[in-house]
N, C-alpha and C positions, 0 to 999 in steps of 0.2 A: 552373361550380360554385366557390363561394367558398372560398378557401384558409383552412385552420384550422391553427393551431399552439398548443403549450403553452408558456406563459411561466413560467419559474421566477422568482419575485419575492421579493426580500428586504423584509421589513416590520419596523418598530420594535416588536418584541414580545420578551419574554424566552424565547420558544420557539426552541430551537436548530435551525432548519431553514428551508428556503425553502418557498414556497407556490405551488401550481400553479393557473394561471388560463388560461382559453381566449381566444385572440385569433382573431377571425374578420374576414377581409377585408370591408371595407364602405366606402361613400363617406365616412364619418366617420374610419375608420382604413384608408386605402388601402394603406399601406406596412407591410411586416413590421417590427416594432420591432427594435432593435439592443440588445445588452447595454450597459448603462449608461444607457439612457433611463428616464425616470420614467413611471409608469403609475398611474392612479387605478383602485382596485379595491375591491370590497365585502369587508368583514371583519366577520363577525358582523352586528350591526344597524347598523353605520356604514360609511362609505367612508373610505379612507385612501390616501395616496400611498406607493408603494414604488418599488424600483429593480429593473429587469430584470437578472437576472444570467446567464440561459442560455435558449436556445430549443430545444425538443424536439418531436418528431412526436407523441409520446403521453404519457399519464400513467398511473402505476400505480394511481391512484384511479379508482373507478367514474365513468362519464361524468356521472351525475346529481349527483355530489359536486363537480365542477369548475365554478366559477362563471366568468362571462364578464368580461373586462377592460372597464371603463367608458370609459376614455379613455387616450390616450397623449400625452405632451407632446412632440409631434414638432417644435415650434417651437424647442426647446432641443437643441443638440448633445449627443450622449451623453457621459456621464462617461467619461474616458479609462481604458484598461486599467491604467495606472500608479496612478491614483487608487483603482480598485477593488482593486488589489493592496495598497496602503498600508492600506485599511481591512480587508482580509482578514488582514494581518499583525497589525494592532492587535487584531482579534477573537481571533485564535489566541493571541497573547502574553498578553493581559489576560483571556482565558478568558471572552469574551462572545459572544453570537450576532452574525453579521455585520450583520444588520439593526439591532440596537441600537447599532452603531458607525456605520455608513454613513448611515442616514437622518437621525439627529439632527445629523450633521455638515453638513447642508444648511440654508440659511436657512429660517426658518419660512414666509415667504411663498412660498417655492418648493415647500413641502409643502401649501399651502392646497388646499382642494377645488376651488375655482374658480381658473382660470388668469389671471384678469383682471390681478392685480398683475404676474405675469411678462410678459404681453403688453405692458402699459404700459411696464415697464422696458426690454424689448427694443426697443420702438419708439423710446423716448427715446435709447437707446444708438446705434441705427441712424442717428439724425440728429446725433449728437455727432462732432465732428472729433476723430479719434484722433491723439494726438501720439506719434510714434516717432523724434524727432530726439535721438540719444543724446549729442550734444555738451554737455558740462557747462559751467556757468558757471565764472568764474575761481575757482581753488581755492588755498588757502595752500600755500606750499612746505613739504614734509615734511622732517623731520630724517632723518638716515640710517637710524635704526632703523625709522621709520615707512615710509620708502621701500622698504626691503628687505622689510618685512612686506607691503606693498601689492603689490609685484612678485611676491612668492611666491604670494600668493593668486590674482592675476590670471593667472599663468603655470601654475597647477595644472591638471592634466589627469586625468580619471577621478576615481574616489572618493579624496578627500584630506581626511581630518579634521585640522583645523588648530586648535591652541589658541593664541589671541592673548592672551598673559599680559602685562599692562601695568599699572603702578601707576595709581592714580586720577589723572585729568587728563593721562594720557600721550597722548591723542589717538587712541583706538581708533575713535571714530566717524569721524574723518577718514580713517583707513585703510580703514574699510569703504566710505566714499563713493568714494575714488579707485580702489579695487580694482573696485567696482561699475561705475565709469565705463569702466574698461578692458574689462570683460566685455561691456558693452552696445555699445561701439564696435567691438570685434572681431566680435561677432555681426552688427552692421550691415554691415560690410565683407564678411562671408561671406553676406550676405542671408539670414540665419537668425535668426528671432525668439528672443529671450532674456528670461527673467523672472528677477527676483531677489527672494528672500524675506528680510526682515529681521524678527526677532522681538525684542520687549522683554517683560520680565516683568510690567509693570503698565500699566493703561490711562492713568494720569496721566503716563507717559513718552512716550506717542505724540505729543502735540501738538508738543513741542519737536523731536522727531525728524522728524516730518512736515514742519515748517517748514523745517528744514535740508535735507532731501531735495528739497523742491520749489524751494527757492532754487537749489540746485546743478544740478538737472535740469529746467529750465523747459520743455524740449521733449519730456518723457517723461510718458506717462499713469501716474498713481500712485493706488493704492487702499489704503484702510486697513480693517482687519478686527479688530473687538473687540466684546465683549458690550455696550458702552455706546452703540453706534449704534442709532438707530431701525430698526425691521425693514426698512422700505423702503430706507433708505440701505445697510443691511447687504447686502440682496439685490443692489442695483445694483452695489455694489463687488465682491461675489462674482462676479457675471456678467462684470464687466470682467476679472477674473482668469481665469474659466473660458473666455472667448472669446479670450483672449490679448491683449486690448486694453491692460490694465494691464501694464507692464513691471517696475515696482517695487511690491511689496506689503509693506505694514507692518502688524504686528499683534501681539496677545498670542498666548497658547497655542493659542487656537481656530484661528488662521490656518494652523497646521501641517496642518489637514485641508482646506484649500481646494484646489480643483481648478486646478492650474497646469500646462497642457500643455506649456509651454516653459521649465520651470525649469531654470537653469544655475548658480545659486549660492545657498547658504543661509547666513545669518548669524544666530547666536543670541547676542545681547548679554546681559551679566550671566548667563551660562549656569548659574552656581551657585544662582541664586535659586530658593527652594522654590515660588514662585508658578507655575513651569512645570509643577508636578504638580497635575493636576485632583483635587479632594478630594470629589467627589460624582459620582454616575452612573458613567460610564466613567472609572476613575481612571488616566488615562494620563499619562505624562511627555512633554511637548511636545519637550524637548531630545532624549530618546532616540528619539522618532519621527523627528525631524529627521535624526538620524544614519543611521537606517535608510533614510529617504527618499533621502538623499544617496548611500548605498551602492546602493540600488535603481536610481538614475538614473546612477550613475557620474559624480558631479559633486562639486566641493569644498564643504566645510562649514567655517565658522569659529565656533569657540566662544570668545567673548571674556569676560575677567573679570580683575579685580585680585586676586580670591580664588577661584580655580577650586574647583568641587566636588571632593571627594576622589576621586570615581570618575574624573573627567576628568583630575585630576592624576596618578593612578596610571596611566592609559592613556598620559599624556605620558612619565611616568618609564620605563615599559616599552617605549616606542618605537612603540606602536600609533598615537598621535597625534603629529604634528610640533609642536614648541614654537616660537613666534615671541615674542620678548620686546621690550617697551618699558619700559625701566627708568628713564627720565627723563620729566619732565613736558614736554608739547609746547610750551608758552608759554615763550619765552625768559625766564630769570631767575625763573620760577615754581618754587618748591621745595615739597617735601612738608612739611606742618606739623609743628611740634614737638609731641610728645605728652608730657604730664605727668600724673602721678597725684596726686590730693588725698586724703590719708588722713582719712577722716571720723571716726576715733577721736580724731584731734588737732584737726582744724578742724571743729567741731561745726556742722552746717547749721542755718540759720534759714529757715523757709519753704521747706525743701528745697534751699537753696543755701548753699554754704560761703562764708566771707568772701573766700577767693581767687578764687572764681568770680565773686562780686559785683564785686570790684575789677576783674577782667578785663573784665566787661561794661561797667562805668563808663568804663574806659579806651577801649574801642571806640566808645562813644557820643561821647566827647570828640573822637575822631579822625574821626567821620562814617562809620565802618566798620560792617558788619553782623555780627551774632552769631546763632548757631543753638543752641538747647537741644534736646537729643534725649532723649526719654522714651518708650519704646515701651509706653505705658499711657494709654489715653484715658480720658475722664470726669473727675470731680473728685477722687474717692478710691475705691480698690478696694472699700471696705466702710465702713459705719458700725457703731458698737459702743456697748454700754452698760457703763460701768466698774463699775456697781453689781452686776450679775448675770452679766456676760459674754456677754450676747446679742449676736449679729452678724447682719447683714442677709444671710441666706442665701436663695437662691432655693428656693422651695417645689417647683419642678418639676425642678431640676437639682442635682447635686453641685458647686455653684458659688456664689460670692457675688454679690449684686446690687450693682452699681456705682452710686455716687452721682453723678448729674449735676445739679450745683447750679443752673445756669441755667435748667434746665426744671423744677426742684424735683421730680425724679423719681428713683426707683430703678430701675435697668434691668439685666436679665440679658442679657449679651452673647452667650449661647448659644441660648437659646429665645426671646429677645425680650419676655419678660414685663416689664411696667411696673407700678410702684405709686407712690403718693404717698409722700413722706417722712413717716414716722410722727411725730406730735407728742410721743410718749412711748414708752418701751420697751414693746413688747408683752408682755413677761414680767413686769417688776416695776413698770412705771409710771414709772420714772425719766425726767425730761424732759431730762436733760443727756446727749443722745447726741452722740458725737464721730466725726468722720471719721478713719479710720486710713489712712495711706499717702498717696501723691500721684498724681494723674493729670495730664494736660496742662491741664485746666481750672483746677485748683488752683495749678499752677505759674504760669499766666497771671494769675491773681488776685494772687498774691504779687508777681510782677514789677511789676504795675501800681502796687502800693503802694510798692515800692522805687524804681521809676523812672517817676513819674507823667507825665513829659513825653515818654517815649520812644514811638515808634510800634511797637506790639507786635502780632504777628499769630500766631494758632494755626491749624495746618493738620493736621487728622486726619480720621478717618471721620465724626466728628459735625459738624465745621464744613464739610464739602464734600459733604454729602449730595445737594444739588440739582445737576443736570446743568449743567456749565460752571463751577461754583464753584471747583473745584480749579485749573483752568486759569487762571481770573481771579486766583486768589491767587498762583500762581507767577509770573505775569506781573508782578503788583504787586511782588514781591520782586526780580525781574530789573530792574525800573525804578528800584530803589533807594528805594521808598516805604515800606520796613520797616526798622526798626532791629534788632529782636530777633524772630526767628522761633522758635516753639515747635512741635515736630512729633514725630510717631511715624515708623515706617518709611517712610511716604509720602515723607518729605524726605530719606531717607538715601542715595538712589542715583540715578544718572543726571543729576541737575540741575547746571547749570553756573552757580553763583552767584559772579559775578565780583567782587562787593564784600564777600564774606564772609571774615573773617579769624580768627574765633574759633568753636570748637565746644565746647559743654559737654555732657557725657554724664551723665545722672542715673540713678542706681539700676540699673546693669547687673548687679549681683552675683547676682541671683536665678537667672540662667542657669548660674552656676558649679556649682550643686548640683542641677541637674535630673536626674531619672532617665532622661531621654532622652539616649542616647549622642551624638546629633548636636548637643546644645545648645551645647557649646563651639565646634564648627565654625561654627555659625550666629552665635553672639555675636561670634567673632573677625571673620567676614565683615562683620557689621553694623557693628562698630566701625571697621573699616578703610574701609568704604564711606562712613559718616557723617563720618569724619575727612577723607576725600577731598573733601568740599564746601569745605574751607577752603584759602585760598592758591592758587587756580587762576589768578588773574591775575598779571602780572609784579610782582615785589616792587619797591616804590618805593625810590629811592636813599636810603640812610640809614634806611629803614624797618625795623621789627621784623618777625621771621618770624611767620607765622601759627601759632596755637596750637590744640591740642586738650587740654581739661582733663577728665579722667575722675574723677568722685567715687566712691571705693570704700572699703569697710571691709577689703579684702584686697589691699593694694598689693604684696604679695610673691607673689601668684599668677603662675605662669609665663606664663599667657595674656596678662596685661597687659604683661609684659616683652616678649613677642613683638610686641604692638601698638605699644609705644614704639619699637621697633626697625624697625618696618614690615617685619617678617621673616616673611612668609607661608611661604616655603620650609621654614625650619626647623621652624616650627609644624606645617606639614602633614606633613612627614616623621616627626616624633616621633609625632604622633596616628596616622598610618598604621601605624607599627610596633606601637603599642598595640593597634590594631583587629586587625591580623593575628595577634598573640598571643591576643587575646580571642575570635577567630573571629566578627568582625563584618564587615558589608559595608565596602569592596567585595571582601572576600575570601571571602564566603559569600553565597548567594542566598536571598531570603526571599519568602514570601507570607503574607498575614494574612487569616484568616477571621474576620469580625465577625458577631456575632449580636445581634439586638435583640428584646426581649420585655417584657411588662408585669411579669414577675417575674424577677429575676436568675437564680434557680435554674433556670428554664426554659431560659434562654439558655445557661447553663453545661451543662446536660444535653444540649442539641443538640450543643454543641461536643465533649462527651465522646463522644457517639454518632458524630459525624463523624470523630473521631480514630481510631476503632476499626472503621470500616465496611469497610475494605479493607487489604490488606497494603501496607506502604510500606518496602521494603528500600532502604537508602541515603538515606532521608529522615529528617530529625530532626523529630519531632512533639513540640512542647513541650506543657505542661499548659494547659488552658483557665484563664484568669484574667479578673477584671473589668477593664474599661478604666480608665485613669486618670480620665477623666471618665465615672464609671459611669452616671449618670443624666442624660438631657437631655430636657426636655419630657415627664417622667413615663414615659420609655422607658428600661429597663435594658439596659446594653450589656456585652458580654463579647468576648474575643478569643482566638484560637488561632494561635499563630505556627508556621509550617512553614519549615524551612530545608534547604538541600542545598549541598554544595561543587560541584555541577555544575549549571549553568544548564539544559542539555538534560534531565538527569535530573529536575529539579524540574518543568520544563515537561510532560514526558511523564506524570509523576505527577498534576499538576494536571488534565490533560485527562481522565484516567480518573476522578479524584476528583470532578470537577464533574458528570460523567455520573451518578455514584452519588447525589450530593447533590441533584440536580435531581428525582430520582424519590422522595426520601426525604419521607415525610409529617411535617410539623412545623408548630407554631404560631408559629414565630419568623420574623422577617425577617432574612435573612442576605446577605452580600456578600463577595466576595473581592477583595483588593488585592495585585497583584503589585508587587514592589519598593516596599514601603511606606516613607514618609518620616517617619511618626510612629507609634511603637509604645508 
C-alpha cells in the first residue's frame, strides 16, 4: 500500500497560514519530501510553487478538501533550516506571512511551473569546474590601523558585531579582502567549507567590487546577486550559493536572503545607506537582517562606513558593537580634501554656478585633473512656470511637480511616471513665455557646455544610465581619465575610487536643512561626507595643491556645514543623538507605520481612525492619522498612522495582535505596515 503524508506548505499569499496537501508515494514521487524542499501544488484555478515546512500524518481538514501535490523538486537540495529560520524571523518581525517572505526570496525561474530552467542550470553547474583555492593574489601592505582591523575581524569567534569606522579613502575594502582571505584560508586548513557575504547598497557599485574580488581571489568561485541580473543568471548564481560552490557572494540587499549553508562572515559596506531598506512589498532592512543572521549563526559581521547610521553608532557607543577605526587615508600622502563654503548671497550664481566654483573648475581643466559636480536632482528643471498667472507644471495624478526633461522635450512625473509634451503656452492664461525654475543635472550640463565648450563633460544619473550596462561603461570612462567634468546625482557620491579627481562642487544642498523628515540632516551630512571623499584619493603630487570640496550655500553659518568642513562626524552624531533622545526619536524609541491608500483621502483617514481604536494598547503611543507628505500618487490618496513604544518587545507583541485584528477588518482601503520606518 502506497505511503501517504500531509505536507504543510508555505505559499506566496497574504493569508497568514500554511496549506495542507496530500503526498502519496508513486514512481514520480518515490521519496518522502523533506522540510525546505520545493513543491508544485494546485491553488484555486492555478498551480504554484511553495515550500514544504512540515510533514504530518493527518490533516484537520476533511479528506475531500485536501488536494494532491503535483510534483516535488527533488533535484534541488532542501533549503537549510537556518534559511528557514531567517525567513521565519523576518516574517515575525515585519508582521508578514511566512510564505510572503520565503517564496519571493527565491529566484523567479526557481518558482516556475516547469522545472526546465532549474534542470538546465543544475546540469550546467555539474559540468563546471568549481574553484576552491583560497590562496589570494598579491595584496598591498596594510598600514597599522588596517592591519589591526583585518586581524580583529579574522580572529573574531562567535557572534561579533564590528563597526569599521573609517574616513573615506581609508582602505576599508582592502581590510574586507584581507580579512576574507584569512577566513577562507583557515577554513581550508580545517577542511571546512566557508562562505563570505559582502553587501553593497547599490547595483552600480557591484562591478568595481566584483573586479577587485576576482583579481584578489582567482582560485575561488564567486557569485553576484542583485535585481539587475537576467533571471537565468540570477538563478545560476543563487544555485552556486545554495550548493556551496560559491565561496564569496557579492550583492545588494536581496542577497541577504540567499541560501548560504556555509556562511562564516558577513560584511555590510556603507551600512548607513538607506538603500538597504526595501521600500515596497516586504519592507525589510538588509542591514538589520544581516545582524540577526550573524547572531543566529554565531559568526562575525562587519558594518563599514565613514558616516555610520545613528543606530549603529549608538550601539558602538554603548558597547554592543566593537568599534574599529581607520582615521587616515590608505594611500600614502593622500589627504582628506579641504572643504570650503561659498556664500551664494555674496557670490551670486550664474547658470547655477558661482564665480568661485567656475574658477576652480577652470584651474582643474588647465592641470588636466578631473572635477565632480554633485546635484541630487535629475532632469533639466524641477518645474516650469508662468510668470503671468503663476501656473506651474503640477502632475495631475500626484501631489508633485512634473519635471522638465529638455533633451526629450517632455514633462515627466518621477513618482507615477506620467509624461506629457511641454506645452507651447500656459494652459491657464495662454502666455507663451514659460520659464524653467530651479536646476537639475541636465540644465547644469547645458550650462557647463556653454562655459567650457572644449571640456569633456559627462552626466551620470538615472536618466543617462537607463539601459543595462550604461552606468558601468560611464564609470569606466571616468576611471580611464576620458572625462574632465562629471555631473551626477547620488549614484556618483559613494564607493567609487576616482584617482584623478581633485575637485568636488556641491550644488543646492540647502533644501535638506529644512525638511520635516528628522533624518534629513543625518542623510545630508552623510551624503556630503561621501561625495567629498571622492576627491584626493590618490597621492598628492609634490608641490601640488590639496584637493578641494566647494559647497554652494545660502546658509554658511549652519552647524551642519561646520561639521562637514571639519570632517567631524563624531561630534555631529553625538549632538544629534542627544537631540533625538530628548525628543523621543529613534534610536531611543521604536516605531511602526500603518499606511492606507484609497480613492478618497477621507476613506483612508477613517480606516486609520478605526484601526487606532480597534483594541486596547497600554504602553503603546498611538499618534493621530494624518495625510502622507506625498498625499496623492497616481490618483491614489495616502494617509498614515504612526505607532511608537519605548520597548521593542512590547511593540512587537502589540503589532502581532493588532495585525490579526486588521486582517479580519472589512475595508475598502489598501493598507500596509512598515516596522522601523525610515521615511515618515
